[in-house]
N, C-alpha and C positions, 0 to 999 in steps of 0.2 A: 262383707258384714262381719263385725267383731261380735263375739259372744263371750259371756262370762257365766260361770256356774257357781253354785253355792256350797259353802261349807256347812251343810245342814246337820242338825242334831249334834252339835259340836263333838261330843264324845259321850260315853255312857255315864250318866249320873243318876242317882236315885231321885226320882221325882214323882210327885203326886200330891193331891190336896183338894180341900174345899169345905164349904159350909153353906148355910142356907138363908135365903131371903125370898121375897116374892114380888110379883107384879105381873102384868100381862104383856103380850108380845106381838110379833109382826110377820109380815110377808114382804116380798120385794122382787125386783126384776134385775138384780145384779149380783155380783159376787167378786170376792177378792182372791187373788191367786195365792200361792204358798211359796214362801222363801224365795230367794233371788230368782226372778224369772228371766228367761231369754225370750224376748218378744220377737217374733218374726212374722213377716207378711209374705205368705206363699200361696200358691195355688194348690187346690186339693179337692178332689171329688169325693164327697161323702159316700162311702160304699154302702151297699144294701139298698133296700127299697125305701119308699117314703119320700117326704118332701126334702127339707134341708137336714138330712141326717148325717151323723158322724159315728163311725164304728171304730173302736179301739180294742185291741186284743190285750187281755190281762192274764197274768199267770194263774190267778185264782179269782173267783167271783167275789166282789166286795162282801165282807161279812160283818163289819163293824163301822157304822156311820156316826158314832159318838165322836164329835170333832175334838174333844179334849183328850181322847186317848188313841184316835186313829193313827196308825203308824205303818201298816202294810201298804205297799205301793198302790194297789187297787183301791184301798179304803181312802187313802189320802187324795187320790185323783177324784174320786167320787165326792168327797167333802169339799174340794175346791169349787166344784160346780154346783153343789147343793146348798152351800152356805155362803153368806156374805157377812163381812165384818165392818169395822169402822172405815177402813180405807181399802183400796185395791190398786194394783199396778196396771196401767193401761199398756197397750202394745208398744208404745214408745218408751216405756220404762218409767213414766211419770206417775207419782202417787196422786190419786184423786179421791174425793169423798165417795163412800159407798153408802153405808147406813147413816152417816152423819152429814149434816149440812156444811159444817166447817170445823176447824180445830185451831187451837192456839197453843203456842209453845212459849214457856217462860224464857227470859233472857239467859238464865243459867242452865237451861236444858233439863231441869229437874221436875217440871210440872207440865203435863199435857192436859188440855181441857177440850173435850169433844162435845159438840152440840148435835144431838141426834135429830133426824127428820121426824116429823110428827105424822101420826096416822099409819105407820108401818105395822103390818101383822104377818105372822108366820103363815105358811101354806102347808096344808096337809097333803097326803098322797092323792094322786089323781088330779091335783090342782084344786082341791076343795079348800074353800076359805075357812079361817078359824077366827076365834075371838081372842086369841093370844096376841097381844100387842108387843112389839119390840121396844124395850125401854132401857134406860141406863142400868137398872137393877139386873137385867139379864147378863150384862157384861161383868158386873160385880160378882154375880153368882158363878159365872163361867171361870173367872180367874181364881176364885176361892176353891173351886173344884180342882184347878190345876195344882194348887198347893196343899191338897189333902193327900196324905200318904197312901190311902187306900185307892185313890184314883190311878196312881202309877202313871201319871201323864208324862209323855216324852218331851213335852214343850216347856215345862217349868224352867229348865235350865236357861232357856232363851230369855226369860223374864226375871233373871236373877237380880237385875238392877232395881226392881220394885222395892219400895221401903218395906223392911221387916220380912222379906220373902224367905230368907234362910231360917229365921226364928219360927216363922209360921210353919214352914215345911217340917222343921224338927219338933213341932209341937210345943215349943217353948213360949209361944205367944198365940193368942186367939186369932181366928181368921179375920176378925174385924180390924185387926191391926195392919193387915196387908194394905199396901199403898194404892188401892183402887176403891174409889168411893163415888156414890151418886149424890149430887147436890140437888137433884130434882128428877122427875121422870125422864127428862131428855138431856140431862147434863151429866157427863161422866168425867171424872178427874183421876189422872194417874200421877202418883207421887214417886219419884225415883230417888234412890239414895246416892246414885252417881249417874252422870250423864251417859246416855247410850245413843250414839249417832245413828244407829240402825233401828231405833225403836219403831219407827213407822213401818219399816219393812217387816219386822217381827209381828206386827199387828195384822199381817196378811196370812199368818199361819193358821191352820185349822184350830189350834188350841185357843186362839183369840176370838173365836166365833161366839156369838151370844147363846145363852142357854136359859130357857124359861124354867125357873125353879118349881113352879106349880106343876107344869107339865112333866118335868123331870121326875118329880116325886110320884106323879100319877102312873108312871110306867113301871114302877116297882122293880127296878133293877134291869129293865129291858131297853133302856133308852138307846136309840140308834141301832137296835139289833133286828128290827123288823119294820115294815112300812108304817104300821099303825103307831109305832112308838117313836116316829121320826117326823120332825117338822122342818120345813125348808125356810131359810132366810135369804136364799140367793136367787139367781136367775132361773134355775131349774128346780123341778119338784120330782118326786118319785112317781113314775107312771106304773112300773111293775118291778118286782124284785123276787126272782125265783132262782132255782138251782141253775137255770140256763143263763142268767145274767142280771145285771142291774140296768134298767131302762129309765132314763131321765128325759123329761120334756119341759118345754116352756111355750108360752103363747106365741104363735107365728108372728113374725115381724120382719117384713121385707126379706132380705137375703140372709138374715141371721140364722145360724144353726139352731134348730128348734128341737132336735132329737139326738140324744147321746146314748149310744149303746156300749156298755162295758161287758164284753163276752170273752169266752175262751176260744182259741183256735182248735176246734175238735175235728174238723173235717178236711183241713187243708194243711196239715202239719208239714208235708213234704215240699210245699211251695216256698219260693224265695220271697223276700219282702216285695220286690218289684212285681212278682207274679200275683201276690195277694192283692196288691193295689190294682193291677191291671184287670184282674178277675172280679173286682168289686167285692172282695171279701172284707176289706177294712179300708179305712181312709188314710192311714199313715202307719208306717211300721219301721222299727229300728233295723238296721242292716249292718253287718260286719264284713261284707265282701267288697271287692274292688271292681265288681262287674260294671261295665258301661251302662249308663241309664240316661234316659231323657227326662226322668222325673226330677223335680226340684229336690234338693237334699240339704240338710243341715249337718255339718260335721262337728264332732266333738271328741274329746279323749279323756279317759279316766285311768289309763294304764300306760306305764312306762316300762319297756323291756330294759333290764339292767343286769350287769354282771354283779353277782353276789359272791363275796369271799367269806368262807366260813372261818370266823375268828377263833374257833375252838380247834383249829387244825394248824398246819404249818403257817397259815396266813394270820396267825396271831401277831405277826410282825407287821407293824404299820408301814415301815419302810418298804417291805416286800410288796404289800398291797398297792402302795402309792406308785412304785416302779411299774408294776404290771398294768395298773389302771391308766397311767400316762401313755403307755404304748398302745393300749387297747383303744383309747379314745381317738388316736390318730389313725387306727387301722380299720375301724368299723365303718362299713358302708351301709346305707339304708337299704334294707331288702327290697327286691322288686315286688310289684303287685299292687301298689297304691294304698295299702293299708297302713303304711308306716311313714313317719317323718322323723327327722333328726330331733332329738330331745334337747331342750334348753335347761333341763334340770330333772330331778327325780319327780317333782310335782308337775303334772301336765299343765300346759298353758291354758288359761281360761277359767280355772277354779277361783272361787272367791272365799274370803273369810270375813264374816260380819259385814257382808255387802261390799267389800273392797276387793279389787282385783289383786289376788295374792302375789302374782309374779311381779306386777308393777310396784307393789308396796314393799315386798320383801327384798327386791333388788336381785342383781346378778349373783348366782351361787356357784359359778364356775370356779373350780379350784385354781390356785395360782400355778403357773408353770413350774415344773420341777426338772431336775437333772435325773432322769430315770435310771441311767446307767450307774451313776454315783450312789443312788439310793439302793439299787439292787446289790451292788458290791458291799455296801454297809450291812445289809440284811444277811448276806451270805456268810459273813464272819462268824455267825452263831448257828449256821445251818450246814448240813452235809447233803451230799447228793442223794443219799438214801431217804432223806426227809421228803423228797418229791416223788418217791416211787409210786405212791398210790393216788397221786393227784390226777383228776380228770375234769373236763369241762362238760357238765351235764346240761342237756337241752331237751325240751319236750318234742317228741317226734311229730312231724306234720305241722309244725308251727310256722315254718317258713324262715326260721332264723338259723338253721344249721350252717348254711354257707357263711353267714356272718361270723359264727363261732369258729369256723375253720380258718377264716381270714385272720381273726384275732390270734388263734393258736399259732398260726404260721409266723406272725410277727414276733410272738414270744420266743419262738424257736430261733428266729433270725437275730433278735436283739440280745437274748439272754441265754441262748443254747438250752432252753428248757423244752423238754419233749413231753407234752401232755396228750392224752387221748381225748377225742370228742365223743361223749357217750350219749347216744340218743335213747330215751326211754319213753314208754307210752305215757299219756297225759296223767292217768291215775297214779301210776308209780312215781312220776315226777312230783306231783303234789304231795304225796305221802312222804317221800324222802326229803323234800324241802321242809315240810313241817317238822320232821323228826331230826333235822340237822344232819342227815345222812348224805353228805356231799362235801366236796372241797371247794369247787367253783361251779356256779350255775348261771346260765343266762335265762332269766326268769321274768315273767310279767308281774310288776308290782302295781296294785290297783288302789285307788282312793275310794274306799267303800262309801257309797252315798255322796261322793264328791267331797269328802272331808279330808282336808290337808292333815289335820291332827291324826285321824285314823291311819292315814298312810304312813306317817312318821312314827306312830306309836308301835307299829309292827317290829321296829328295831329295838324295842325295850323288852326286858324280861316280862313285865306285866302284860305287854301287848303281843307276846308270842315268841319273842327272842329269835327273830327270823334268821339272823346270821351269827348269833352268839355274842353280839357286840355288847359290851358292858362299860359304860362311861357315866360317871356320876354327874358331870356337867351337862351332858346331853339329857339325861333323865330329869335333872333339876329344871332345866330351861323348858323342857316339854311340859312338865307339870305346871310351871309358872304360866305357861300360855293359857291354861284352863281358867286362870283367874284374871286374865287380861281381856281387853276388847279392842276392836278396831285396829288402827295402825300399830299399836303396841303389841297386840297379839300376832299380827303378821310378822313383825320384826323378830319376835321370839321364835316363831315357827321357822322363819327364814334362817335364823342362826343355827337351828337344829339341822335343817336341810344342808346348810353350808358345811357344818361339822361332819355330817355323814359322808359328803362328797370329798371333803378335804382329807378325812381319814381313810378314804377309799374303801369304806364298808360296802357301799353300793356305787356302781359306775353306770349312770343312766346313758343309754345309747339311742333308743328309738321310742317315739311316742306312737302308740297304736291307735289308729283313727277308727272312729265309728261314725255312723250317720243316721239321720232320720229321713226316710224317703217319703215323699208326699205326692199324692196324685194331683192333677190339675184342678183348680177351682176354688181353693180356700184362701182366705185372707185373715190376718189378725189372730192367728192361733198363738197362744203364749205357751212356750214349751221350755222345760228344764229337765233333762234326764236325771238329775241328781236330787231334785226336790223331794219326790218327783213333782213336776208341775205339768199339767195338761189342762189349761183353762180355756174354755170355749165361750166365756162371757161375751167377748167382742167378735167371735169368729163368724165370718160370712162365707157363703157358698155361691159362687157365681155360676 
């Protein structure tokens, strides 16, 4: 099975917004996922007692269920199951109507018209019915909230294509100028200033969920912060919300999961993912070991182990970096243990940008073959032997990559008569020295935070932390340009940046570090994306 992950929350931008309208609202029996989902059909036993239950361990108990601002992993997962929007992604990856009956898209891609279902109302805690009907005005209000500075919504950047969004966000135009209007209680129209091929996908984000203005105002600043100030528009409703966890339910229906428990792992911290599932402590768990298992697993990667050359040291020489990088690529063998695979680039395979498979769109980033010996001799013309006296190859102790580092060092000795030491340091010291630039060469894990290609590449700019001291105006300019582009254009700009990093041998990707989600027998149609994050149980069944 092939999987793709999303370039979520593109990068950090200032976002927030909104103003007011009113109407009544809705309830429902479905829900839309969040950001690019990876749908998979697996077996899984919902752990814990009860009927068709599903338990997921969170780092912290959900604290904010306001969909326009939810950003913590546990909060987002809760919102995905608690709220439903206009569309949702089904387990096959197809978009289908959720709260709408149907939608139309203009030929130029600049206008989307949604026709909402009639008679939908929000559901209160414990499954209690409400008089709040879901209408087009709820979506208008939700999007205006996105573009209020005081909302500080992390989702506004995703909807930058809406007409006048930048001006509304900056306070230069009134909220009524935003390209979201209701032409009737059940008809919602989006006006875009530029076509966005991934607009439907973005409508599955929590920020695009409806919000009843009248109810919002009645909560007096506590919207989504407790059970009484939260209304559900999705498949599940709040059954209980305490310091022990968030417990969601929905009406039993065949084999569908009808109970979702988001709790912390407080009593079984020493158990492995496989043990947690076998002991029915949880229904699925992430695992970073290579231990044999009979459980179904979904593999993914957000981390690439790479050689990093400190450009503020003797490795300011591009030719020297390129020579050593060329030799290293041919020498590095994938470490034993099953956690690693050969890297095809700095950016792990499977990540997406604006809904597109990044690697497929950006293309091959492998540097062109070079004459390593000739480059080395060119570099040595301006260097002396003493320049290499303090060079070492730093690796984190216990990571399993020390043997690979020694192999690479051995090739450098053979090819260039360079004698470096391999320096093992504890993980905390390694991270500190890497951040401070206190190294000459390091074999380090480079991660795509949140599955974001941009965030991964931005680490090599001064603004993003200056990971290797690399300073190149073209790289910085193209990376910045990617923030203004979308779709394939954005992929190509990011691909050019990755290609330049590798060509200049600032980073030399060697191994992709694998991770996996382990799942117990019995569950089907769970929609999962570790980077969204997405854990959508709308369609999930338990056999």
